N, C-alpha and C positions, 0 to 999 in steps of 0.2 A: 574480608577485601584487602589489599596493599593500598598503601598508600598512592602508587603510583595511579593506578587503577582508579580510586576516587576521586584523585585530582582531574583525570582526563574526563572522569564523567560528571564531575560540576562543571568545569569547561565544556563540555560538548553541551549539556542542558542548557546551561547558565548563557550561552552565546545564541540563543535562539532555537536551540534542536528541539525545543517541547513551545510551537504554538500555540495558543488560544483552540481548542475544537480535538487535540490530538490525545487520542487514547492509551492509556500506559497502564501498565499492570505492578503490583506491589511487589517486589524482588523478597522482601522481610517483612516481620509482623513490625506495627509501631504505634505505640500508646502514647496519645497527647500528652504533650508536656506545659500546655498553657490550654484556655479556652479558645485561643484563633487557631488552634491544631486540627488535623481530621484523623484520629486513629483509624487503622485498617488492620487488615491479616495479610500473609502471603498470599498472592494468587488475585487479589481483588482488583478488580477493576475500577479503572478512572479517569475522568475527562478534564484536561488541563483547562482552567479557565483563564489564567491569565499568568504573566512572570511577576517577579515580585523585583524589588530594587536589591535585594541580596539574590544573587544566583546560585543560593544553595537551595531558595527556598521557593516551592510555587504554590499557586492557588488552584485547588483542584474540588471537583464533583465526585463524590462516590456513586455509583449505580443504585446506591439506596437512597440518594438525596441530598445525603448530607455533606457540607461544603466546607471547607477549612485549608491551613496551611500547611504543605508537607514537606520532608525533607528530599531533595533532587535523588540522591542517591541511594534511596531507597524503593526506586522504581527503575522501568527499564519501558521502551516503546517497542512494541511487536513490530516485527519488519515483513514485507513482503516474502511469499513463498511463490518461489519461481516454476514453471513445468517445464519440463523436458521433451523437447519435440523425438518422435522415431520414426523418424524417415523412413528405417528400414523395416517396418513391422505394417505386413501386408493385410493383417487382419481375416477371415474366412475364405483363403482361396485353397486349393486341393494339393493334393502331394504333387499330383502329374503337374498342375500351373507352375510350383514353384520348381520343380525341375525343369520345364521348360526356359524358366528366366534364368536357369542358373545354369545349364550344362556345358554351354558354350563358353562359359566365363573362365579367368584366369584362379589358381590355386586362392582363396580366401575369400571369393566370391562369395556374399551369405547373404539371406532375410531371416525376416521371423516371421511365423504364421500362427494362427490359432489350431491347435490340435484338432483334428477331425476324430482320432479315435478316442481321445482321451478329454472330453468336454470340462472347459476350466483349466486346462493346463495348455503349454503352447509347445511348436517346435522349430528348431532351429537347425534352418535349412545352409550345407557350407559346401560348397564346389573344391573339388579337390582329387585330381589326376584325371578329368574330366567326367569325373562321377560326383552324384550327389549323395550327400550324408545328410540322416535326419535324428538329431538329438532331441530327444522329449523331453520338456522343461516342465521337470512338477512345480506345482504350487502346493505347500503345504505352511500353515500357520502364518498365513501373509508374508512368508518368502519363496524365493524361488532357488532352485536346484537341478542341475542334469547328473550330477555324480552324489548326491547326498556327502558331501565333505565340505563343498565352497557352498553359503545360502549370499542370496543377494536380496535385498528390499524391492527391487523389480528390474524390469527387463532392460531397461539403460543402464543400471548397475551391472548387470549381469553381461549384456554387452560389452560395457567397458572393459570388463576383467579379462576376456577371452581376445578383445582386440590388443591387449598387452602381453599376453600369454596364453599359449594353446592350452597348455594347463590339461592335457587329456586328450583334447579335441585331435581329431585328423591334421588339424594344419591352425594356424593363428587367423582370426578374423581380420580381411584386410581392406576389404572395398563391399559397402552396401547397395544392395540392388534399390534404390528409390522406388517408392510407392508413386503413382501417377491417383493424382486429386486430394481428397481430404487427408490432414495428417492425425495420426492418433498422438496422445501424451501420455509421459509417466513422472511420477512424482515420488521424490524420498520423504517417509514418514520422519528421518530424523532431520528434514527440513521445517519441518513444523518445530518441532524440539529447541533446533538452535533459532528459528527466529521468535519463540516464546510463545507459542500458541497450543501448547500441550498442557492439558489439565488432568491433575492428580484424581484415578477412577474414586478414590476416598471420599474426596472432597463433594460427591456428586450424588445424590439422594433421587431412586426412578421412583414415578408416580404413576398416574393412570396413561392408558393408550390415548394420543388424541384423535389420531387418522393412520391411513397409508400413505408412504410417500411412493417414488421411485424406486426405492432400493431397500424398503422395509418399512416396518411399523415404526411410527413418532410419537413419541412420549413425553409427558411432561416431566422437568426433573426440576430437584433444587439444588445450586451451585452455592453452597456458603451464605446461603438465605435467599438467592435470586434465583426467582422462577426463569426456567431455559426451557425451549423446546430440544427434543435428542432425538436425533434422525439414528438407528442404527442399523449397521450390516454385520451380518454374520460372515463366514468364510467362504468369500468366491473372489477370485483373482481378477477377473476382466472388469467385475462392478466395482472390486476395491480402489482401482486406478481410478475409475469415473467418479467414485465418491470422493476420492481426494482431490480427484484436479477440481470439483466443484468448491471445495473447502479454499484450494489454495488460490482460485479466481477469487475468493469472498476476501482474502487476506490484503488484495489488492484495493476494493472498491468500499467506501466510507460515507455514506450519505443519511440524512435521516431520514429519506423514505424510501432508501433500501432496508431490507432484513440482515442485520448484521449478525457477523460471525462470532461467538463468544470463546470458543476453542474446539480441541480435537481431544477423545481419549482413545487410547491404544489399549486394549484390553484382550490379548492374546489373540485369539484369531477373528475377534471383533473388533469393528472401528465405530466410535459415536463422532458424529459433529452436533456441534451443540452452538444454538442459534439463539437470536431475542424471542422472549413467548411473548406472541401476540393472543392477549386474551381473548378480545371479539371476534376471531377465527377469522375465515376466507372474506373478502366482499362479496363474493355471489350467494353465500350462504346469509352475509348479513342483511342484504336487499331483500332475498326472498322471506328470509324468517320476521322481519319489520316491516317491508311494504311502505305504502304510501301512507300510513299512519302514524307509523315513526319514523321514516326518513324523511327530511322535508328537504327545499330547494337548496338553503345553506349547504344541507350536509353531501348533498350530490357534486355541488360545484367544487367542494372542498375535497372529496375523492377524486374528483377529476382533476385537480390542479395539484394535490399531492402525488399521485401517480405520476405522473406528468414531470414531473420535478424531478423522480426517481429517472424516470427513462432520460430526463433531458440530461442528468448527470452520466449515467451510460453512454449516451451518445458523443456526449465533451472527450470520454476515456476511449472512443471507437469500439465499445463492447456492443454486440449485437445480442438481444435477447431470444427471440425464435420461438418463445411459446406465450408471448403475452395474454392477460387474459383476466376474467376477474375471479376466476378459482386460484390464480398466482398470486394477487396482489391480498395483504394480509391486513387488520385493522388492529391497531393496539388498545389497550384500555382507555389512553385519551380520545379514542376515535381518530387517531391519524394513520392513515394507509400507507403503506410500504411493500413496494416491491418486493416479490421474492424469487425463490428457482430461476435465478439468474448467474448462479453459479457455473454452471453448464455451458455459457456463453463463450464465445470464442471472437477473435478477431473476425471482421469481415472477409477475410481473402478465407477463410475455410470456408469448405463446404459441410453440412450435415447427411451422412450418407444412411439410409435405411432409417429406421423407426417410424412409429405412426404420427402422421401430420394429425394435427387439429384443425381440419379443412376449414371450417365454418370461420376461425381466426387466421388463418395463414393467407400473405398474398400471394397472387395469381402466378408473378413470376418466380416467387418461392417454390410452390406446390410443385410448377412446372418443370423449372430450371434446378432447381435446390439453390435459388439466388437470395442468400438471406444478407439485409442491410439493415441499417438504422430506417430506411425509408419503408421496409417491408414490415417492422415493427411499429412502424407509423399506421401503417393499414390496420395492423390488430389494435392498435389503441382507437382507430375507428370505431371497430368491433365492440373494444369493452366500454367505452363511451356510452354506445346502442344498450350496453348491458347495463348501466347505471341509472339510465334514465328509464329504462323497460322495466327497472326493481328485478332484474337479475332470470329475465324471459332469456331460453336459449334463441341466440342469433337463427335471422331466417326461418321463423317459426310456421310457415306453412310450405317450404321447400324440401323435399327428398334430401337428402345429406348427397346423395348420390348426382342428383342435378344442379346442386350450388354453385360449382365453379361455371359449366353450361351457362346458366343465368347471368352471372356476372358477366363474364366475357361477352355479352350480347347488350352488357349496359344494365342491368337491372342491379338497383340498390334499395337497400330497406327503405321505409317510410320512417319519418320522425316519432320517437315513443310518445304516447300522448302526453302533454303539459311539458315536453322537451323547448328548453329556448331556442329560438330561430339561431340564433348565434353558436348554440354549441352545436345543433343541425349541419351547420353550415361547414365546422370544422370537420365532422365526419364525412361529408360529403367530397372535403377537398384528401381527406386520408385515404378515400378509396377509390382516387385516380388510377384509369390501369397502368398512366406512364407516372412511373415512381420518382421521376424527376420533378415531376409539378406537385408532389407531395410537399407539406409545408414539414419543417423540420421540428423536434421537439422544442426546442428554445425559441421557435415563433410561435407555436401555440401555448408554451407555457403564459408568454406576456397578454396572449388573449383572454387566457382561464383565469389568470389571476386578478386582471381589469374586472371579468366579470364578477369574480369572488369578490371582490371591494366593493361592486354595486349591488349584491345579494343580501337580502335582510333574511 
């Protein structure tokens, strides 16, 4: 590192760039020079405890619990990874629909759709001389190509390239046909590298299968001595973009009660997402396996308050979870609940199109009109509270799934589980108001739950 870069780094960190609680990564190995120092290896993750009077040194805590002084120039803070909106991506529309949208346009009018003949690939549709040309976009080894000469990391990069130069197409891409409704996104794998989230595959050891996730197996892993959960995605283009989009959202959100992203591994056609390992599994399994004999009232109110704290943080960031349930809350070795699978959340303005809705957990307005918000998350939180106090029972136990919405809209609400404190059941009832504006915020509910927590022995 040249002197000017070192000086800039020292100045940036020394002037408060590393506030307490900031997560940092080791840029180099460091061997302690005194008893006060903290030794670490390149790639190790640490949390800043506090700055010191000397701007060149910081007090930090290693993920293994050790604490000590570290040199500021040996670390860097990981940056957020931004998503790229793709307003020209129309998803699963037919060739005929694409031609209807383009045929009357000027030369260079374009859109991108999913390929109907080659699942997993895409088609670039371009208007030229009142005709529509269709170019197959081939997905191979995590890259996209039209001519097998130029390769791109994602659709955004490909479109940007042909907007600058026709490069073999019938014409340069000039104007997109914007998609109506919810947007899709792309993300660069290189953006994870630049932001400091990429992990060397050699530092990761894979172990037993922990379960199945939306994208594939979830394995136990060890990253330089630290246990991590590893989601693995094999070669699949559309899922790869969703997978990376989930990880990119996780880079922007840090809270004690959210499962944290540790890093990303790119291994040929496979992608791994590394997150905190939550030793005690999902909340629903925890409740069911231990039951009333082992889960105390103190445990129940702690699970409720911890989960609410994580959701209050998402609410403060205007991020909507959309699938809040006890199965998506995980329990750490210390018994702390953390919200998981929030990475595919989006800003409130985007609609979720398609997909399977968890009907018993989803607010009526979200089921009927795809109107997801922090208030629809609050409805789901009410169901989650019922799960906690019923020790993991499936909601609406005596009502067939097909009839749940009808009953709810007519005013039916589940009764309080046996032993549930009246104050907690009142929160459930408020969360299940058909008028979303009358539901409380997570910030309001958190105050109530923390107060109840302080009174529960």
